[in-house]
Every structure is written in structure tokens, then in C-alpha cells.
C-alpha positions, -999 to 999 in steps of 0.1 A, spaced: -106 -538 -119 -127 -518 -94 -117 -485 -110 -126 -498 -144 -160 -510 -132 -167 -476 -116 -155 -458 -146 -180 -476 -168 -209 -473 -144 -237 -448 -145 -233 -412 -157 -226 -379 -140 -254 -381 -115 -241 -414 -101 -206 -401 -99 -217 -370 -83 -235 -390 -55 -204 -412 -49 -181 -381 -47 -205 -364 -24 -202 -394 -1 -164 -392 -2 -166 -355 6 -187 -362 37 -163 -388 48 -134 -364 45 -153 -337 64 -158 -361 93 -122 -374 92 -131 -409 82 -118 -431 54 -141 -434 23 -154 -469 15 -138 -471 -19 -102 -479 -28 -76 -453 -36 -76 -464 -72 -114 -462 -75 -114 -428 -59 -87 -416 -83 -107 -428 -113 -138 -410 -101 -119 -378 -95 -101 -377 -128 -132 -385 -149 -152 -360 -130 -125 -333 -135 -125 -340 -172 -163 -343 -177 -170 -306 -185 -142 -304 -211 -155 -332 -233 -159 -322 -270 -196 -328 -269 -200 -304 -240 -208 -333 -216 -242 -343 -203 -264 -322 -181 -248 -318 -147 -213 -322 -160 -201 -288 -147 -215 -296 -112 -196 -329 -113 -164 -311 -124 -168 -285 -97 -172 -311 -70 -142 -331 -83 -120 -301 -82 -132 -291 -48 -123 -326 -35 -89 -324 -51 -83 -290 -35 -94 -304 -1 -71 -334 -4 -41 -313 -14 -46 -286 13 -53 -311 41 -22 -331 33 -1 -299 31 -15 -288 65 -8 -323 80 -41 -321 98 -55 -356 90 -54 -389 110 -24 -411 98 -46 -437 82 -66 -412 62 -35 -393 52 -19 -424 39 -50 -433 19 -51 -398 3 -14 -398 -4 -18 -430 -23 -48 -416 -42 -28 -385 -53 1 -407 -65 -22 -426 -87 -38 -395 -100 -6 -377 -108 18 -405 -119 -6 -430 -135 -35 -408 -147 -16 -376 -155 -40 -354 -136 -22 -321 -140 -22 -323 -178 -60 -327 -176 -64 -298 -152 -42 -273 -171 -62 -279 -203 -90 -261 -185 -68 -230 -185 -79 -225 -222 -116 -229 -214 -138 -200 -223 -160 -208 -194 -147 -185 -166 -161 -207 -138 -143 -238 -152 -111 -219 -156 -113 -204 -121 -119 -238 -106 -89 -252 -124 -67 -223 -113 -76 -229 -76 -71 -267 -79 -38 -265 -97 -23 -239 -74 -33 -258 -43 -16 -290 -56 15 -270 -67 20 -259 -31 15 -294 -17 39 -308 -43 65 -282 -34 62 -290 3 67 -328 -4 91 -330 -32 108 -296 -33 100 -293 -70 75 -275 -92 49 -296 -110 63 -302 -145 30 -301 -164 20 -268 -149 55 -253 -152 57 -261 -189 22 -247 -196 30 -214 -178 65 -211 -195 49 -216 -229 22 -190 -222 47 -165 -208 70 -169 -238 41 -163 -263 27 -134 -242 -6 -135 -261 -35 -122 -240 -62 -147 -236 -78 -173 -212 -46 -194 -210 -22 -166 -202 -47 -151 -177 -51 -185 -160 -13 -190 -158 -8 -156 -142 -36 -162 -117 -24 -197 -107 12 -185 -102 0 -155 -82 -22 -176 -60 5 -201 -53 30 -174 -46 6 -155 -22 0 -187 -2 38 -193 1 45 -157 11 17 -157 37 31 -189 52 66 -174 52 80 -206 36 113 -191 23 127 -222 7 96 -231 -12 92 -195 -24 127 -195 -38 122 -227 -57 90 -214 -72 105 -181 -83 136 -198 -97 115 -217 -122 100 -185 -137 126 -158 -130 138 -152 -166 104 -159 -183 86 -133 -162 110 -106 -172 104 -114 -209 66 -114 -203 67 -80 -187 88 -65 -215 64 -78 -241 31 -69 -224 43 -34 -214 62 -25 -246 53 6 -266 47 -16 -296 20 -35 -277 3 -2 -268 -5 4 -305 -17 -31 -312 -40 -31 -282 -37 -46 -247 -60 -68 -227 -71 -49 -196 -79 -81 -177 -44 -96 -185 -27 -64 -173 -47 -65 -141 -37 -101 -135 -1 -91 -142 -4 -63 -117 -15 -88 -91 15 -110 -98 39 -81 -97 26 -71 -62 30 -107 -50 66 -108 -64 74 -75 -46 59 -87 -14 80 -119 -16 111 -98 -12 98 -81 19 79 -108 37 92 -140 51 129 -130 50 134 -143 14 151 -111 3 155 -99 -33 173 -129 -47 156 -130 -80 152 -104 -108 114 -111 -110 110 -96 -75 122 -63 -88 100 -61 -120 76 -35 -106 105 -12 -99 125 -19 -131 94 -14 -153 80 15 -134 84 39 -163 64 15 -186 37 11 -160 34 49 -157 29 51 -195 3 24 -194 -16 43 -167 -16 76 -187 -24 58 -220 -51 35 -207 -88 42 -211 -98 17 -185 -103 32 -150 -100 -2 -133 -66 -8 -148 -55 27 -140 -65 23 -103 -50 -11 -100 -16 0 -114 -15 32 -93 -22 12 -61 6 -12 -71 31 16 -76 19 33 -44 24 1 -23 57 -5 -40 71 30 -31 58 26 4 73 -10 7 38 -22 16 32 -47 -12 8 -74 -1 -9 -54 27 -43 -62 13 -40 -100 15 -16 -105 44 -37 -105 76 -23 -90 108 14 -81 111 34 -90 81 56 -121 90 93 -115 87 89 -81 73 121 -64 62 119 -28 51 149 -18 30 161 18 37 176 35 6 168 4 -15 181 10 -50 150 -5 -66 127 18 -46 150 47 -55 147 38 -92 109 38 -88 110 72 -72 132 86 -99 108 73 -126 78 89 -109 95 123 -104 108 122 -140 73 114 -153 57 142 -134 83 166 -147 74 155 -182 37 164 -176 25 129 -168 -2 143 -146 -16 164 -174 -20 133 -195 -37 113 -167 -72 116 -180 -102 94 -179 -135 89 -161 -122 95 -126 -157 96 -113 -164 60 -122 -170 31 -98 -173 -6 -105 -203 -27 -97 -205 -62 -111 -189 -66 -145 -186 -30 -156 -182 7 -146 -211 27 -134 -213 65 -134 -216 81 -100 -221 117 -89 -194 137 -107 -190 159 -76 -176 128 -58 -146 117 -77 -126 86 -71 -108 94 -38 -87 62 -39 -72 72 -72 -65 108 -61 -49 96 -29 -28 71 -48 -15 97 -72 -8 122 -44 11 98 -22 30 82 -50 45 116 -59 50 129 -24 67 97 -13 89 96 -44 100 132 -37 108 122 -1 129 93 -12 146 115 -38 155 140 -10 167 113 14 189 97 -13 206 130 -20 212 137 17 226 102 22 250 107 -7 261 141 6 249 158 -26 234 192 -27 201 177 -38 187 157 -66 157 181 -65 163 218 -70 141 238 -47 124 255 -77 117 220 -92 104 208 -59 78 236 -57 70 230 -94 62 193 -88 39 202 -59 21 228 -80 16 202 -107 1 179 -81 -22 206 -67 -33 215 -103 -42 178 -109 -62 176 -77 -80 209 -84 -90 196 -119 -108 167 -102 -120 181 -69 -144 210 -66 -139 209 -28 -101 213 -30 -104 239 -58 -123 262 -34 -98 258 -6 -71 286 -8 -50 273 20 -31 243 5 -19 230 38 -56 220 46 -55 195 17 -37 168 37 -65 165 62 -92 168 35 -77 142 12 -64 117 38 -85 125 68 -102 90 70 -69 70 65 -46 75 95 -18 55 80 -18 73 47 -22 107 63 8 102 85 29 90 55 18 121 36 26 144 65 60 129 70 68 133 33 58 169 33 79 175 64 109 161 46 102 185 17 100 214 41 133 205 58 150 202 24 136 235 12 147 253 44 182 239 40 187 248 4 164 277 -4 182 304 16 149 316 29 142 321 66 115 333 89 82 346 75 94 343 39 100 306 44 66 300 59 49 320 32 65 299 6 57 267 25 20 276 28 19 286 -9 29 251 -19 11 233 9 40 219 30 41 240 61 46 213 88 33 235 116 0 239 97 -3 202 93 4 194 129 -20 221 142 -48 210 119 -42 174 129 -47 182 165 -78 204 157 -93 174 139 -90 153 171 -102 181 194 -66 183 209 -72 149 225 -38 135 236 -53 100 239 -56 98 201 -19 106 198 -12 79 223 -31 54 202 -10 64 171 22 61 191 14 26 202 0 14 169 22 -4 144 -1 5 115 12 40 109 45 58 107 33 84 134 62 78 158 88 86 131 68 116 119 62 128 154 99 126 163 109 145 132 82 172 137 92 178 174 128 184 163 115 207 136 94 225 162 123 231 185 145 243 157 117 266 142 98 278 173 92 312 157 76 296 127 53 276 150 43 307 169 36 327 137 16 298 122 -5 295 154 -16 331 150 -25 327 113 -35 291 106 -70 289 90 -93 262 103 -109 240 76 -147 239 76 -160 214 102 -179 195 75 -146 185 58 -130 169 88 -128 132 94 -137 137 131 -162 164 142 -151 187 170 -154 223 183 -131 248 166 -102 261 185 -107 295 170 -139 310 156 -136 334 127 -114 324 98 -98 358 91 -93 371 126 -66 364 152 -73 339 179 -84 350 213 -55 356 237 -54 330 264 -16 323 267 16 340 259 39 318 237 75 328 233 86 332 197 118 312 205 123 288 234 151 298 258 182 277 258 176 261 224 195 265 191 186 291 165 160 282 140 185 282 112 210 261 131 214 226 115 196 199 133 196 161 132 162 162 117 177 169 83 166 143 57 186 111 57 202 115 91 195 93 121 164 106 139 167 91 173 182 60 189 155 34 193 179 4 192 165 -8 226 129 -6 214 109 -37 208 90 -21 181 118 -6 160 146 -23 141 154 8 120 169 42 125 137 59 131 125 34 156 90 39 144 64 15 130 59 11 93 46 39 71 15 39 50 -6 60 25 -34 87 21 -72 93 18 -104 115 14 -127 132 -12 -126 156 -42 -143 169 -74 -134 181 -109 -131 217 -121 -109 240 -141 -75 246 -126 -68 276 -147 -93 297 -128 -78 290 -94 -47 310 -83 -17 288 -81 1 305 -53 -19 321 -25 -1 324 8 -24 318 37 -9 344 61 6 378 56 33 397 75 21 411 108 10 447 108 32 470 129 19 476 163 -9 450 161 9 416 159 44 406 168 60 374 157 81 373 188 50 375 211 21 356 196 -10 352 217 -33 324 205 -55 298 221 -44 274 194 -8 275 206 -18 270 242 -39 240 233 -12 224 211 14 227 239 -11 215 265 -19 184 244 18 177 240 24 181 278 -6 158 286 8 132 261 42 133 278 26 127 313 6 97 301 37 81 283 57 86 315 31 69 336 28 40 312 66 36 310 70 36 348 44 8 349 62 -10 321 31 -9 300 46 10 270 55 -13 241 89 2 235 115 24 252 102 60 249 132 77 265 143 96 234 108 107 227 102 118 263 134 139 260 120 157 230 86 161 247 102 175 278 121 201 257 88 212 241 71 212 275 98 235 289 89 261 264 53 263 277 46 294 299 37 286 335 1 284 344 -13 316 360 
């Protein structure tokens, strides 16, 4: 009776005041002065007010917004179990009346079709919050919401309803993944497992490309695909459902959408999705802190499938077709032209790391299977040259740089995690090339510099960019945000196996201009075309170590080092998770730039000897490594190092033994 009286009382302003009083009561943790039935009546009428055929009276949208805000607060507070028992019981009764007697969810999902974006957005947030609460309490998905989404997914017609269904499912899934609620996540995914596969096939089909796609719908689909991929990595749920593998299984279609789309926002969103998927970092943007229950899957077949799709696409000239206004940025509701000399670095980094990581996975897969190689060495260099050509077309700065090894620092210098991932991928490419090309010595280094993957150049330039400060390397070793430990272990093994290459590189590496570095510092060597000043004598090959051509455990796919006793590492490498890349570029004509331009030439007889290189750079590199070893030893002795560094210290000790004694 009370509910009926309230329902027939004054208009929206009166209801707004009553609901405001209820909201203040909930904020203070006290029970409102109306019955559960009366409150339910106020809420459901307020939620429906803005959807009336006559448009509702003035203030109806504000009333609907407050009603939905209250519904979200009730659902989230009950799910968090943060309310006093008496108030919690009162709100549970209110929700039961709303859902079972007043069919609240049917009213809310009708707002999914609203053309008003604010109303649709409020409905999406309210529905997804209640879905999570309902899952917690009953172990089932809300029937009204499920049926609405299944119908929209089956039709696959871009529009407000499909967009709202995608957003509500994505929002609910993200909250469950962040809370690492494995059981509830599985129940949610089981309800949409098959329908999501059908939806992806329809939205990404070649046929749909000719009839036109909705860019906003595909962006919402990309958000959902990332949440699905993250659910297989985070919280220990594992890949139990086909929908969790959609981003990998439809990678070829996604690449075609990227190259065929005229929308830069969609391009960037899909490229970031594929980059995070290949790095197994889906969800990194919305999961704060360490990812709970993270499980990286080494040699995962889905990731391998994605890598194969990327490599195949690049081989089929995908990069040449990747056009568009790369210099656009987005402010408000649309793109805005920016300085064309400052292209979209996020997009360029995403493309670069997507290809480099895919090549690394390809190489590791071949090594694990004992095959000669899924990538022929000529093909390998061809893919890299395609990448450099793409970057040169869109970066004036990179087009003017003849030494390709400098590009890693220039492009990724401000993103440590991405830079380490890129350096590790290029190191794997170098090791693969050294093993299968038949080249050795100077010829090998010349080829590596011509294609930009000389690991000695990368390491030296990295140290130059931090002024040879060992404390920065220590920070990277301790951090769990980059794959530096894994990269560092692999590089130290490469250094010990190719000491001659390191010595030659030290004498010929060209410093990038100081303005291009992420961190300003004094140069180790002045004069870009002249040898460094002699301050130390570095042996071309360390005594007591194997020949540079002797196989080492740093070959791709083999165990790097035993870190089983480390707190930080559950995998073979013992290192923290990997990451991505970053920096700045511009857009010129690739045809005018030479494709292959080795950075150093063979030493002139009588003036330079590979076996006896004198260079300040070499002395500073070895000094930095020695200082790092001493600091790690001290921290380990005091039990302040976060994991067991014994294998790392062994490698550092071998490198230190190669240093000449101080005069």
C-alpha cells in the first residue's frame, strides 16, 4: 500500500528528493526511513522515467541517473559485504522485490537501445554491477541480461544495443578478473562461449568489410577480446573456453581490419590488443599493481598461432598496406591533426614490437621442436628490412639515422619495459642468425648492424644512455616490470661466447645524438667517425672461455639459467615478465634511404686490430658490469636481494675476469 501511495505521489522532483535522502542514509551506513517495498518502487520508477515514450518531464534524466547510481551502490556494497547486518538485510530484501516482483533487469536492459549515450552508459554500469552481485550470491547469470546479449550477439548488427551488450560483458568480466574470482569468471564465460565466437566471425568477416563496419563497435569488441585474453592469464582460470582464445584465432582477420581501416583510433586499438596478446600482457592497463595469479604460458600454441599470423602478414606486404593518418591524435570526440614531424609513436612502437616479438616466438618454437628454423635467415633479414622501411616512411628522425642499431633506443627509449622486450627479441634474432647463417667474425657483425640487431651495439648504447650508471641496472634487475633479468642473462652468455664481436663493436659503435636519448648524459666518446681514445686494453677473446662459434646454452629455446630457488621467477628464465617498446618518429620516403648500410668497416691494416681493441667505451662497459656485481654481492650477503642471484653472479664474475687489471 505504501509503495502504491509513493508511486502516485508527486513527480520527478519529489522522487529525486526522497532518493537523495536514501542515498545520504546509505552513505552514513544507516537504514532509510522507508520500507523495502517503497524504496523498490521509487527506484524502479526512477530508473524507467527517462525511457517514457513522451520523453518524461523535466529532470527525468537526473532522476534516472540518481536511481541507477543508488542501484549500483546497493549491489556493490552487498557484493563487498561491507554493510552493517541490519542495513544489509534491508537492501537484500529491496533487491529481491526489484528483481523478482518488478522485473528490474528487463527495464534496465531496455536502456541498451537508447540513443542517448549517457542513459545507455548508466544502464551498462548498473547492469554489470548487479550481474557480478548476482553471480556471487546465486552462482548464475542474470537471465534477462543474458538473453538480451545472446540475441544481440547472434544478430551481430552494429548499433547501440550491441555496443551496450559488449560494454556490459566487458565491464563485468574485468571486475571478476581483477578480483581473481575463478569460479564466477568461468560461469560467466560459459554462458557466452559459443555466441562470442559467432559474433567475432561475423564482425571480422571479409563480407562485412565491404558492407561497412562500425568503428565504435569494433573498438568495444577489442576491449572485450583483451578482457577475455586476460582472463586466461590472471586469477588462475586458465584457457578453459574457446572465447578466451579469440584474439589469437582471429589474428589474421584482425590484421586485415587494421590494414583496411581508415580510422586511426581503431587501428591503434587493435594494434595494442595484438601487441599485448603476443607479449601475454593483456589487461595490463586496467589491473593495478602486480597481476594476481598471473600465469605466463611458454610456447603456448595460441600465442604461436598469433606470431605465425603476424609473420605471414608481414611477408605478404601487410606493412606496405598499413596506411592512414599516423600523425593524428584524439581530443574529445574526433581526431585532430598534429605536427606531421611528430608521428604517432604508440602506433609505431606497437607495430615494431608486434613483429619483433612474433619473430622471436617463431625462432623459439623452431628451436624447441628441434627444427632447422621456421625462419630462413634470408627471410629474417627481409622482415626486418620491411620493418625499417615502414618506420622510415613515418619517421624523419629514423630515416636520417644510418646505424639501424640506434633505433631501439630512439624508438623505445622512454619505455623501459618495451625497450627490454625489444632488445631481448633482437638478441634472439642475432643468436638464430649466428647459428644458421654460416657467418662469423666481422662478416656476422656487419650483417647484424646492417639489419639493426647487433646485441653488442644495443647493450653499449643502453649503458651510454644511462651514463654507465650501474645503479640503474640494479633497479632493472630488482624490478618486476621489465624482462631485463632474462635479457641480461642471455646477453652475458652471448658476450662471453662472442667476446671478439664485443671488442670490435666497442671500437666502432656510433653514439646517437644526445638530443635523441631518453636520459641526457656525457658521451663516452667524442667524434662519431673516429676511434675512441685509448684508456684500457681489452682482450679480443677472454682466456679460458669457449670459442665464439662454440654452441652455448643461450641458443633460443634452451634453458637460460636455473632460477628455481628464486622468489621472483617461476619460469626457465627466472626473470620478471616482459613488456613492450616506445619513442618518436616522422614520415618520409623510404626509397631514398639506403636499405643496407653497415655501421663499421673492416680495420685497416696496421692501424686497428680486432684482437687488441683500445676503447674507453669498452673499459666503461666492463667497469659498469663489475660495479653491478659488487653491489649485488653486498645486497645478497645482507639478504636484501629479492631472489637468488647466484647464477647471475657467476656470469658477472666470468665477465669481470676478462677485465684487464687496473694499472
